C-alpha positions, -999 to +999 in steps of 0.1 A: +174-281-004+172-304-034+137-314-025+125-278-023+140-271-057+122-300-072+089-288-058+094-253-073+103-268-107+072-289-106+050-259-099+062-239-128+040-256-154+010-252-132+016-214-128+021-210-165-012-227-171-029-203-148-013-173-165-024-187-199-059-192-186-061-157-172-048-143-205-076-162-223-102-149-199-089-113-204-090-117-242-126-130-240-137-101-218-120-076-241-137-092-271-171-090-254-165-054-244-155-044-279-186-060-294-208-043-268-192-009-277-206-010-312-235+015-312-250+000-343-258-031-324-293-034-309-295-022-272-307-055-258-279-074-274-253-050-261-266-055-225-264-093-230-228-090-242-218-070-212-236-093-188-217-122-204-184-102-199-192-096-162-193-134-156-155-136-165-143-102-153-129-097-118-118-061-124-152-044-124-147-028-158-175-048-175-199-037-147-187-001-153-194-004-190-229-019-184-236+009-160-226+035-186-249+019-211-278+020-187-270+056-177-270+067-214-304+053-219-316+081-197-346+068-178-350+067-140-352+029-142-320+024-162-302+050-141-311+030-109-297-001-126-266+019-134-262+029-098-265-008-087-238-020-111-214+009-102-217+000-066-207-036-074-178-023-096-165-002-067-166-032-044-144-049-069-119-020-070-123+005-043-093+026-056-108+031-091-116+068-094-134+064-127-160+041-111-166+066-083-169+096-107-194+078-129-214+068-098-215+104-087-228+114-121-256+088-119-265+099-084-268+135-097-291+125-125-313+106-100-316+137-079-294+124-051-272+155-053-259+154-018-247+118-022-232+128-056-212+155-039-199+132-012-186+108-038-171+137-058-153+147-026-140+112-021-127+112-056-109+145-049-093+130-019-081+101-041-068+126-068-069+163-060-064+172-096-091+150-112-111+174-135-143+153-134-144+152-096-137+190-093-164+197-119-190+176-100-181+192-067-184+227-083-217+217-099-231+208-065-219+241-050-233+261-079-266+243-075-267+252-038-258+288-046-286+291-071-312+278-046-304+307-024-299+334-051-333+326-066-352+322-033-367+341-004-380+329+029-416+338+039-424+340+076-461+338+086-472+356+118-507+362+133-520+391+152-544+390+182-574+389+158-560+359+139-551+379+108-521+365+090-491+387+082-463+378+058-427+389+058-403+379+032-365+378+035-339+375+008-317+344+011-291+357-012-264+361+014-268+324+023-255+315-011-222+334-008-203+304+008-215+280-019-207+306-046-171+308-034-168+270-032-182+267-067-157+292-080-128+275-062-136+240-075-142+251-111-112+273-112-090+244-100-106+222-127-097+248-154-062+251-140-057+214-146-075+214-180-082+248-195-102+231-223-127+214-200-158+229-215-183+218-187-162+236-161-157+266-183-194+271-190-205+264-154-180+289-140-192+315-165-228+308-153-218+311-116-201+345-123-232+357-142-258+346-116-236+359-088-235+393-105-198+391-113-199+400-150-164+415-149-149+381-139-171+364-164-157+386-191-121+379-181-128+342-181-141+341-217-116+367-229-088+344-218-104+314-234-108+332-267-071+340-268-066+302-272-097+294-292-106+326-311-130+307-335-153+294-308-186+311-318-205+301-286-179+317-263-181+349-283-218+349-274-210+342-237-185+371-238-212+394-253-236+383-225-209+393-199-205+428-215-243+431-217-246+424-180-223+453-174-245+475-196-216+479-220-237+474-251-211+489-275-187+461-264-214+434-264-225+442-299-191+433-316-188+402-295-221+389-308-211+400-343-178+381-339-198+350-328-221+352-358-192+357-382-177+324-371-209+305-380-219+292-414-246+312-433-273+287-422-261+288-386-263+326-386-298+324-400-308+299-373-293+319-345-310+351-356-344+335-361-345+308-335-381+304-324-389+340-334-395+337-371-397+299-374-413+279-347-399+247-331-422+224-352-411+242-384-375+238-376-379+202-368-397+197-401-368+213-420-386+245-431-365+270-448-350+297-425-356+333-433-330+350-455-308+379-447-334+405-458-362+390-438-340+389-407-329+425-411-365+436-416-377+416-385-350+430-361-348+465-374-385+469-370-381+459-333-353+483-325-367+503-296-346+533-302-328+542-335-308+570-319-286+545-301-257+528-320-270+493-313-303+474-317-313+467-281-340+442-290-316+422-312-290+424-284-315+411-260-322+382-283-285+373-286-282+376-248-311+353-243-297+327-267-263+329-249-279+326-215-301+297-226-271+278-238-252+286-206-280+279-182-301+251-197-276+231-216-256+201-205-222+199-222-215+165-206-245+150-224-241+171-255-274+190-250-276+226-262-296+249-240-317+263-269-330+227-276-347+224-242-382+235-234-369+260-208-343+273-232-369+279-259-392+297-235-364+318-223-354+329-258-390+340-265-398+356-231-366+362-212-362+360-174-395+356-156-407+382-132-413+355-106-405+318-103-420+291-081-410+255-077-432+227-062-415+195-049-428+160-061-451+153-032-487+145-024-508+177-023-518+188+012-545+212+000-533+238+025-522+274+016-517+266-020-508+295-043-533+306-069-513+293-098-511+258-083-549+258-075-555+267-112-532+238-122-550+213-100-583+224-114-569+220-149-557+185-141-592+176-129-607+189-161-583+167-180-595+136-161-564+134-140-567+129-103-545+156-088-538+137-056-519+109-073-481+111-074-471+143-093-437+154-106-419+185-096-434+216-111-419+250-119-439+281-127-425+311-146-447+342-142-445+371-166-474+391-152-501+386-179-492+350-186-475+320-169-456+289-181-457+257-162-429+231-166-429+195-152-398+175-143-400+143-163-374+116-164-344+131-144-338+160-121-324+181-150-350+174-176-381+196-178-410+197-203-435+223-210-468+212-193-493+241-198-495+278-202-519+303-187-530+335-203-549+350-175-570+321-161-572+303-194-550+272-200-534+266-234-508+245-251-475+260-262-485+265-299-515+285-289-497+305-263-469+315-287-494+325-313-512+348-288-480+360-271-451+355-296-426+373-276-421+393-244-397+422-241-394+451-216-386+482-235-355+498-217-367+533-227-403+528-216-402+554-189-380+579-207-400+578-240-433+596-248-454+598-280-447+630-299-478+644-318-471+643-355-487+647-389-476+638-425-491+649-458-482+637-493-481+660-523-470+656-559-433+663-564-410+664-594-412+635-619-428+605-604-418+614-568-440+626-540-432+655-517-439+645-481-441+671-454-435+658-418-441+678-387-440+668-350-441+686-317-424+682-283-444+692-252-426+719-233-430+700-200-409+671-214-380+693-226-358+717-207-359+750-226-351+787-222-364+816-242-338+832-265-362+854-284-399+856-291-411+823-307-378+805-301-364+785-272-329+773-264-327+735-260-302+707-258-317+680-280-303+651-300-326+646-329-329+619-355-350+612-386-350+576-399-364+563-432-365+527-443-378+510-474-403+481-474-374+457-466-362+478-438-330+489-457-319+522-443-326+550-467-319+579-444-305+583-410-299+619-399-288+624-363-277+658-351-279+682-322-304+710-320-298+741-299-328+763-309-364+753-318-396+772-327-419+776-297-457+779-298-481+785-270-510+763-280-545+778-274-562+744-277-543+728-248-530+760-231-496+744-232-464+752-250-447+730-277-415+729-296-419+722-333-398+707-360-404+695-395-388+678-426-396+676-463-389+643-482-389+634-519-400+598-523-407+575-552-439+553-551-437+525-526-439+515-489-417+532-463-412+531-426-405+564-410-395+574-374-384+605-356-367+607-322-357+636-301-338+631-268-334+659-243-297+655-233-304+669-198-335+649-187-330+619-211-367+621-220-373+609-256-401+621-279-407+597-308-432+586-334-432+558-359-454+553-389-458+536-422-458+557-454-475+544-485-466+565-515-488+562-546-484+577-581-501+611-586-495+610-623-502+637-649-532+623-668-562+620-645-576+642-617-560+637-583-557+654-550-530+655-523-534+648-486-548+675-464-524+694-442-538+707-409-526+741-399-529+766-371-527+794-395-519+799-432-507+832-447-507+838-484-477+859-495-489+879-524-455+887-539-443+850-538-444+829-569-474+806-576-471+773-558-465+758-524-439+785-515-466+811-518-481+800-485-466+803-451-481+774-432-479+769-394-486+732-391-508+716-364-494+681-355-515+680-324-546+681-347-565+700-320-583+734-321-600+755-294-637+759-296-646+791-314-612+793-332-605+788-369-591+756-384-569+758-416-566+731-442-541+731-471-543+707-501-534+706-538-554+695-569-536+681-599-545+675-636-575+698-639-586+696-675-587+728-695-614+737-720-607+749-756-601+784-742-575+772-717-597+775-686-604+751-658-637+747-642-642+727-610-664+724-580-652+720-544-675+707-516-664+708-480-681+683-456-678+676-419-691+649-396-690+644-358-675+612-345-688+594-315-664+589-287-679+555-278-682+543-314-719+540-309-725+553-345-701+535-368-707+557-398-721+591-389-736+612-416-716+638-435-728+674-434-720+698-463-704+729-449-699+748-481-697+742-518-685+765-546-674+765-582-641+779-593-627+788-627-590+792-633-561+788-657-538+764-639-538+726-643-529+723-606-542+744-578-528+750-543-558+757-520-563+765-484-596+766-466-606+782-432-632+766-411-649+784-382-653+760-353-686+772-338-694+737-327-694+715-296-661+699-286-652+664-298-636+646-327-644+655-363-637+643-398-632+669-425-635+660-462-630+678-495-647+665-527-634+679-560-654+675-592-637+685-625-666+700-645-647+696-677-637+660-674-664+650-650-638+632-628-641+633-591-617+628-562-616+634-524-593+638-495-600+639-458-584+644-424-594+643-387-591+668-358-605+675-324-623+705-310-613+713-274-632+733-248 
């Protein structure tokens, strides 16, 4: 017993020495790891520090840190090195879940997604509530889901004559199991950590792609209760409402997102790649100010009758989707910064999408777009049969975009664009096709014939008469009396200044409209008109009329340039085309003396009469108070095929008139005994007292 005690006492100094040595080694490893964590230190030196630490570290943590450094470098080669060191670290400590999760992330980046999922599952077995493991498992299930949702299977069959027949089948139902798994994993991750942003965004994307916008909205609504100032999530919520076609809920969500950004962030979000290109943004060019943004988006509003700007809503939705779909919150990459994100913001969801794996070309049954790409590679001096990366094609009908997978499975770069069969770089393509947008009212909307004429008003203002017609076949109507039809129309007139500030926005319901059976077209039309008083300047004007029963929409948009008529020199108004003009003898002198039935169709039947109304201003009086002027009416026939660029004018009639008024309202009747076709009609006015001369002209068409 005494001997054993002596042995134990003798061993105590030895054990203490080992403990002290181990503590020294641990301190040295910690020191090396701390030095290597300094991001200001050169990359090569950091790797040498970590390799030095590995020599003394038996825990595997130095290997783990070296693997993370390699992984952050972001090349296939460094990621393969990261994979090797993580495997060594896991052999050091098989129970370390951090090592396994990082290994799964590296495998994912290398494209070994099945292996990444297996390691994520092992990590979940080790800790069922590990957020990183649940996220990676959910990411794999979401990726599997998207492969089916975006794909179809094509079966080839041959008949007895050897003709090939193709049948395509949707694979969407095959993604339902993966969808449910993704939702399960990501929901569990958020139950553990409601602030885990990668899981939040990915679950929102799964709901969106799986056509579950209601659940997507609930997800982001709940998050905003905790984080109401998160501008990105307001945008994601707007996207969820937009996917449900609830634009009046989506609009305030986007507004809330913008209001939580700085002024510059707002400018950027509203103009991203639409007003300032990528190169300009990278070069630090000034962003457009509030007025420029308003003008840009107001001018693109497809329908002013609606309470929201659908084009701006589409832009906000595209930005939200790009950040949701093409970003990587784990790596701090915003979706709008990626090539795919930028293309999506400009052009939206492609009409068709095709992916080619990274394999040697077989030359068999290649799609047309890929044959074009191979030919383009050959023209560039590149042999197409060498190893090629994965390719992805986005087809928009008239043009296509081709992306190439570069350094990792999740990194894509724009390779080439095709406008028809012509290849071009991104800058040229965006110049030729700056944006792509499908008008949601394309099939409901039709062009309403219209005419506008400018006359001198009071003071320095101009009187503008605006008339437009709605074809009877586009509007449900019922006769209430001769020349009037009962309708159910929502009508709007919209006027903007040169900066697209709204000057007038009149929206109302119309129950009765004038009705005219048009001889020139043998069809009936509903007519409406407005008179505006405008100061000199540039204006944008639009009119819209929606049939509340059929939802058909008649519309026109135009630019108005108002000049000064003045009171000094001779001037003349625009010419107003009319179906008929009646002079009311008892009415006071001026415009109200004439009852004018306008002709916004600008068409007349052959053999009928065309009426033209115009006004002459500032005729000079002689010493007896009399005016003396000459009016010459001219007409020319326009060629349909533009074979004759400037046809000759023919004088129809010329006469001299003496009066006593400094301004004259005049109407002219023209007999259309001529062949059908387009015509120009011009009036030349010569003041014989001042010798000043002015002219005004208009166009019309003679019908059979």
